Steps between C-alpha positions, in 0.01 A plus 500: 500500500632845410521727808226761511751785505643386166153525345452856621408730207740781601865495610473418871765537769411334831671618818445360845586829671591851387489852639257622231404346167481848345853582612632158395347532153618860458856396584476214249384743229798724576745211456366341183234505231178359641210370295161669536268325747791351693349428841672462836304296753608484864379277780597765754604867497701662778427855382186485290385850408158648448357841422586793732805312627292233672629147545313189385448217748511150356561164665768283338373309193136589568428776250594646164794743507625581153624766261506511121652734244357643178636756254206722393711737288195583288323664794535866598598559862180702546300181432688274743185452711382258232769257617357519852150442365580187300694344788218573744245354262703184439522430873140597574357284222703194602389535863142536373517135396542393865272737690262794470534862616848566357560862399779747421555773757635800312770512386591129508440316827289186465225462756256233613210688655676747735823302534822506300598178324769630262733794453691626199814712473602609148833668424541665162813610315469769235678576176407853403122529507435125477528203729791269433462246781240416763555263790188399689524344844191323629404336827183290515380331818411147398549234768589700812284400797588774752646851467713639782607845379335830589353532149135592558310277259685211332316194372603189309320281251521217755326714762223579252437152363655261754699333219873470424620581148785414265662840466705459182188416298336819625815693407494358147136596450555853632794561268309369200209731582732799535676405176166492316419851622852609410447380143190723486713785630757440225216538249387821674170336592469682830129580523407152618787499752386828654135389501579168672716678757225748590244220524732314739559784746461461874209714627406586142144590606358716777646750747797386708737664749834647388767724649729757339723779636190703586326229700236231467209498256255273320513464122427272209735396220424682176793397282862396478677700230755339262793644697363333813334801663205407722193723462262510796176687554437581865166521680479871415536414128850648490748328267830399659805378306783292644822345382665210682545536876293821512186340641436220749213254512346478846336197658127506534 
């Protein structure tokens, strides 16, 4: 029987332990030519990174911790949010096959109900006004039974369904889904990507609590612009616009 890893549809590097799959893959790209979709999968990370400098808790060999590289040199830097959208959609749609109530919390956290099941960190390199390389690091809670960190709302697929899963098969399916969206992106077929993303948003309907530099307020999501700007309408019908890290979702 051929080992599963040898049948993997993308170049796959499996590490038992590393500081960060993003850092490991970036260093590899700096040393040598690396094929697009090369994926680094780790059983354990000692310094896994998330958005806003947060760390990512993951028990050894329980979850999916991986990074992959693409070279979207056809895409203007101003449109880089499309990369975030297709990765979010690929993960969300794969998790949809195992459970309900999966959504994308703007800009790219993956939620089950009000709990976080996956996080994404994307690092872009530019050449002039276009992207030349994008490395996406992803952590997905799959088989972890208990979380010990101070993170407020983690959840795993095991906690949702009570079942254990074969993680590499889920990884393969996610990458194939992202690759399919990426092919659409290469053909400049972005309308369906943006529509699917908006339809998948966490708290996409109704008024919900938020917080910005001026304090707390209730608002509904009106739109997410192509550059990634979130458009909210508050309870006084005032439009509010936010880029990343400028607004915070509050618990109900």
